[in-house]
N, C-alpha and C positions, 0 to 999 in steps of 0.2 A: 599546348600542354607543357612545353618546356619552360615557358615563362611562368606558368602557374606553379610548377614545381620549384622554380627559383624563389618565388615569393613565399611559398610554404617553408622552404629551407631557411629563408631569412627570418621568418617568424619563430621557427624552432630555436634558432640561435639567440634571438631576442629573449625568449622565455627562459632558456637555459642559463643565460647570463644573469638573470634577475633572481637572486637567492631568496628574496622575500616572496616572490611569486611562487617559486618552487616549494617553499615552506607551506604556503597556503594550499597548493595543489596536492602535495603528498602528505603533509602533516595533518591536515584537517580530518580526513577520513580515519586515519589511525587513532587520533586523539578522541574522536567522537565514539568510535567503537569501544575504546577502552574505558572511557569515563561516563558514557551515557547511562542513564538510569535503567535498571533491569525491571524494577517493579513499578508499574503504573496502574493504579486502581481507579476504575471509572464505573459509575452506575450504568447499567444496561437496561434499555427499555425497548419495547416493541420488537423483540428478537423473534425471527421467523423460525418456527418449529413445526414438526410433523408428528402425528400420533398414529401408531399401528395398534389397533385395538382388536386383538384376537378373542377377547373375552365377551365384549359387547353385553356386559351385565350392569347392574345398578351401581356397583362399586366403581368400576372403571369409568362409567359415564359421569359419575359424581366428581371424580378427580379431574376428568377432562374439562368439565364445566367450570370447576374452580380455576383451572389453569387459563381457560379462555376468558374468564372474567377478570383476570389479573392484567394490569397495565404493562407487565414485564414481557408478556408473550403475545405473539400473533400466530395463531394456528393456520398454516397454509393448506393443509389437507388432513382429514381425519383418518384416511385409510391409504397406506402406501406399503408396498412390499420392500424387502431389504435391498434388492438391486436398485430400485428407483431411489431409495433413500441414500445409498452410497453415491449414486450419480449426482443427487442434489447436494450432498456434502462437498463433493469434489468441485462442483460448479459454484459453490458459495451461496446457493439459494437458501439454505437453512443453516441454523446454528445449533439446533438441538433436536434429538429424536427420542420419542418415548414409546416403548413397546410393552403392551400388556399381554401376558401369556393367556392361553385358554384356561378356563376354570379359575379365574382370578378370585371371584367372589366365593366360590366353593372352597378354595384353599383357606380363605379367611375364616369361613364358618367351621370347617372341619379341623384344620390344623392350627387355627388362631394366628396364622401368619401367611403372607403371600409375597411373591417377588415380582418386581417389574424392572425393566432395563432402561437406563438413561444413557443415551449416546450423545456426546458433545463434540463440537469442532474445536479442538484445542490448539489450532494454529494461532489463535489468539488466547493465550492461557488465562488472562485476567477475565475475559468475557466468559470463557468456559466455566471457570470456577464460580463466578457470580451466578450464572444461569443454573448450574446444578444446585447451588445453595438455595436459589429461589424455589426450584422444584421440590427439593427436600423439605423446605419449610412448609409448602402447601400440603405435601403428603403427611407431614407430622401433624398439621392442624386437623386434617381429615381423620387421622388415626386417633387423635385425642378426643374428637367428637364421637367416634365409634366406641371408644373405651368408656365414655360416660353412659352410653346406652346399653352396654353389654355386661353380662355377669363375668365373663372371662375377657382378659385383655387380648386385643388383636395386635399383630405386629406385621408391618409392611417393610420389607427390606429392599431399597433401591440398589440395583447393581449398576454402577457407573463405569463407563468406558470412554476414555479420552482419545480421540482420533488425532493423528499427525504429531501430537506433542504429549505423549503419555506422562512425562515427568513435570509438565506444566512449567517449563523453563520460560523466562522472560525474553531471552535472546532471540528465539524464532520470530517474535513479534517486532522487535526493534531493529533487527538487522536490515530487513527490506526498507524500513523507514529511513534508516541512516543512509542507505544507498540513494534513495530518492532525494533526501535533503542535501547531501553532499554534491550530487550531480547538478541539482537545480542551482545551488549557490555558486559553485565553481564555474560551471559552464556559462551561466547567464552573466555573472558578475565579471569574470575575467574577459569574456568576449566583448562585453559592452565597454569596459575600461580601455582595452587595447585599441579599439577603434576610435573612441573619443580622444585618447591620447594623441593620435595622429592629427586630429582636428586642432587640438590645443597647440601642438608644436609646429603646425603649419605644413607638415610633410604630406598630409592627405591631399592638399591641392596639387602637389607635385605628382602624386600617384594617379590622381584623376585625369591629369593632362597627358599622361604617358600613353603609348600605343596600346597598353594593356587595358582590356575592358574593365570599367569600374566595378561591375558585379563580381568579376573574378578576384579583384583586389580585396573585396570584403570577404569572400568565401575563403581566400587563402589565409586570412587571419583567424578563421574559425577552425581550420583543419588541425593545427597543433593541439588545440584544446579537446578536439574529438579523441585523439590518440591518448592524451594525458588523462582524460576522464575514463577511458577504457582501462587504463592502468589502475586508476582508483577503484574501479569496479572489481578488477582482479584482486587487488590487495584486500579489499573488504571481504570478498567471498573466501579468499584463502584464510584470512584471519578467523572468519566464522567457522570454517571447516576444521582448522588445525588448533585454534586457540579456544574457541567456544564450543567445539565439538558439535556443530550443526551441519549435517551432511546436506548436500544439494540433491534432493530427491528426483528432480526432473532433469531435463537436458541442459547441459552446460552451454551448448551451441545456441539453443533457443534463448537462454538467459542472457547471453552476451548480445545476441541479435536484438532482443527487446531493449536492452540497455543502450545499444547504439542508436536505436530509434528515439529513445527518450533523450539521449544526449543531443541528437540533431534537433529535436524539438526545443531544448533549452538553448542551444546555440542560435537558433532562429529567433528565439525570444530576445536573446542578448543583442543580436543585430538590430532588432526593432527598437530596443531601448537606446542603443547607440545612435540611431538615426534621429530619434526624438530629443536627445539631450545634447548639450554643448560643452559640458565640463565633466571632468572625471569625478568630482565630488557628487554632482547630481546623479551621474550614472551609477555610482556606488550606492548612494542612498536609495535610489529606486530599485536597484537589484537586491539589496539586503532587505529593506523593509517591504518592498513590493512582492518579493518572492519568499522570504523566510516565513512571514506570518501566514500567508495562504497555504504554504506547504505543511506547516505544523498544524494549522487549524482545520484544514479541509481535506487532508489526504486520508484521514482515518487512522493515522499513525499514533497520534496522541489522544484524540478524542473520538468516540464513536459518532459517525455522521448521522446514524439513525436517531440519536438523541437531540439533534438540532432541529430548529423550526424548519418547516417545509421550504421557506424562502432561502434559507442558508444551504439547505440540501441541494436546491437548484443551482446555487452559485458554485457549490463544490464540483459540479459537473464540468466546469470550464477550467478547473485546476488540473494541469497535466499530471502532477504528482499523485493525485488520487488514483488515476488509472494505472500508472506505473507501479505504485505500491501494491495494488491488487494483483498485477501481473507477476511481480517478483515473489510475493507471498505464495501465490498459486504454484509457481514453478519450483521454488526452493523447498517449501514446506509440504505442499500437497502432492507434488510430482506430476502435475497435469501437463499435457502437451499443448500444441497450438490450438487444438479443438476446444480447449477450455479457456483460452485467453484471446480468441480472435476478435471478439467484440471490442475489448479494451484496446487491442492493437489497431483496429480500424479507427477508433476514436482518436488515438494518438496521431495516426497518419493524417486524419482530417485537421486536427489542430495545427500540425506542422505545416501542411499545405496552406492553410489559412494565414498563418503568421508570415510565411514566406511571400505569399502574394501581397499581403498588406505592406510588408517591408519593401518590396520592389516598387510598389505604387508610391510609397513615401520617400524613397531614396531620390536625392537630388544630386545631379552631377556637379552643379555649381554650389559652392559653400557660401553662406550668407556672412 
């Protein structure tokens, strides 16, 4: 362990002496937080919703049928109590809830107006706004049809409630995405480049013939980037809390533990890339293009995965950033604990173990 600590110390000195590397490591997350777009508008399709129908009359059933016939919604269950609905919202199983009060049709007939409640998951404000607009449009169409058939005008007033993000700020949606993007790029790229650099300069051969085990040599080069990436997470979270006014609703300890797991996943991926590449240019190209596009496209950060073809949705499951983005959003915005993110955590652990085993199998003690 003393030799391992010596190698880690050497790597820390090497990173700290390189000002350009420090600029990338520290400056990138700050710049992305400050200049990243706040407003991203995307069409939402096949959103999972539930309906609580206390009325069970012709009016409520007619509206429910219209919603079910729409391509925008997928009704998971037509009867659900409030406690189960809250659990489903926290787990991310549904995006919208529609509650019809008792005597819905009677209120329309006697008072010429009725109320129903629309509850949306506003941890993604753009999707919440879009979904509530879709529901309101369907209700308005039904109301217009009623008014054509009745002597008196009827009025239905939806009462909308936004969960987790009542003000519909864009920041709660992009901050988890920026964390995933920065950690993926920095951890993968810097680890891959640092190891390949040793190959190009010829020092890797010296390290491999030393008494120190080759595996520990590789791991010692990844440890500094683990600590620096955790500093990046801390800086992003602190900026989100004090600059963007986005409090961390869940456990800080759990958030950093999950971030450490994702960083280890990224470092393992960087090691795998470094083993498969021979030059820094190739390692950088693979890290940037091979990690940037999947993270942006398939994490759910920029584009809703539910809108993609089924084949691409399957591909998104192998992108680590997808699971980490879901974890961070659940912890920071919804305030869930480990019971709400344990599945995503196990998947990240599985991806990490798989990459580590493949990297060990691919690692060659003798350089070609």
